C-alpha positions as CSV (number, residue, x, y, z in Angstrom):
1,M,-6.1,144.9,39.9
2,S,-2.9,143.7,41.8
3,T,-3.1,142.1,45.2
4,S,-0.2,142.9,47.8
5,T,1.2,139.9,49.4
6,V,1.2,139.9,53.2
7,E,4.0,137.8,55.0
8,M,3.2,136.4,58.2
9,E,5.9,136.4,60.9
10,V,5.7,133.7,63.2
11,A,5.6,134.4,67.0
12,F,7.6,132.3,69.4
13,A,7.1,132.1,73.1
14,E,9.6,133.7,75.1
15,N,8.3,133.5,78.7
16,V,5.5,131.6,80.5
17,S,3.6,132.3,83.6
18,V,0.8,130.2,85.4
19,T,-1.6,131.4,88.1
20,A,-4.3,129.5,89.7
21,D,-6.6,130.1,86.9
22,T,-4.5,131.6,83.8
23,L,-1.8,130.6,81.4
24,S,0.0,133.7,80.0
25,V,2.6,133.5,77.4
26,E,4.7,136.2,76.4
27,L,5.4,136.1,72.5
28,S,8.5,137.4,70.4
29,D,6.3,140.0,68.7
30,G,5.3,141.9,72.0
31,R,1.9,140.1,72.6
32,T,1.1,138.3,75.7
33,L,-1.7,135.6,75.4
34,A,-3.6,134.8,78.5
35,V,-6.1,131.8,78.4
36,P,-8.1,130.0,80.8
37,L,-6.2,127.4,83.0
38,A,-9.5,125.3,82.5
39,W,-8.3,124.7,78.9
40,Y,-5.5,122.6,79.9
41,P,-6.7,120.1,82.7
42,R,-3.3,118.8,83.5
43,L,-2.1,122.2,84.3
44,L,-5.3,122.8,86.2
45,H,-4.7,119.9,88.5
46,A,-1.2,120.5,88.8
47,S,0.5,122.0,91.9
48,A,1.9,125.6,91.8
49,E,5.5,124.1,91.9
50,E,4.8,121.8,89.1
51,R,3.5,124.5,86.8
52,K,6.8,126.5,87.4
53,H,8.8,123.7,85.9
54,W,8.2,124.4,81.9
55,R,10.7,124.8,79.1
56,L,10.2,126.0,75.7
57,I,10.5,123.6,72.9
58,A,11.1,123.8,69.0
59,R,12.7,127.3,69.4
60,G,9.8,128.9,71.2
61,R,7.0,127.1,69.1
62,G,5.9,125.2,72.1
63,I,5.9,124.8,75.9
64,H,6.6,121.5,77.6
65,W,5.9,120.6,81.2
66,K,8.0,117.3,81.9
67,D,6.4,116.4,85.2
68,L,3.1,116.8,83.7
69,D,3.6,115.2,80.2
70,E,2.0,118.3,78.7
71,D,3.0,120.2,75.6
72,I,1.2,123.2,74.4
73,S,1.9,124.8,70.9
74,V,1.9,128.6,70.3
75,S,-0.1,128.1,67.0
76,G,-2.7,126.2,69.2
77,L,-2.8,129.2,71.6
78,L,-3.0,131.7,68.8
79,A,-5.9,129.7,67.2
80,G,-7.8,129.7,70.7
81,R,-7.7,125.9,70.8
82,P,-8.0,124.3,74.3
83,S,-6.3,120.8,75.0
84,G,-7.5,118.1,72.8
85,E,-6.8,115.4,75.1
86,S,-9.8,112.9,75.7
87,Q,-11.5,112.4,78.9
88,A,-10.4,108.7,79.1
89,S,-6.7,109.9,78.6
90,F,-6.9,112.6,81.2
91,K,-8.8,110.3,83.7
92,K,-6.0,107.8,83.3
93,W,-3.3,110.4,83.9
94,L,-5.2,111.8,86.9
95,A,-5.5,108.1,88.3
96,T,-1.8,107.8,88.1
97,R,-1.3,110.9,90.1
98,S,-3.5,110.0,92.9
99,S,-1.8,106.4,93.2
100,R,1.8,107.9,93.4
101,P,3.1,108.6,96.9
102,A,3.2,112.3,98.0
103,K,6.5,113.9,97.3
104,R,8.1,115.2,100.4
105,P,9.9,118.5,100.6
106,S,13.5,118.2,100.5
107,R,15.3,119.7,103.6
108,R,18.2,122.0,102.9
109,R,21.1,121.9,105.7
């Protein structure tokens, strides 16, 4: 008996959107993954404006939010893995956010 080999194509992120409760990632193979924002506490506690400032990293293998110091891999999303950040690390990050002065909106002239 012979066994056929199945080659797995790796899907890459092409676009990202974040709502108040969902992270959605459009993949190169046509799928869209949607996961609860609660899986990623830094995104959950971010402003809508901060959530918009993402970029693809490693040719679409991951997503990075510079302002939030958050990286999410496509492989982690596909595996259904929420953030692995410890509570201590998250609380420290949250404390630094609350101690920063609020950013004032820029005025356009």
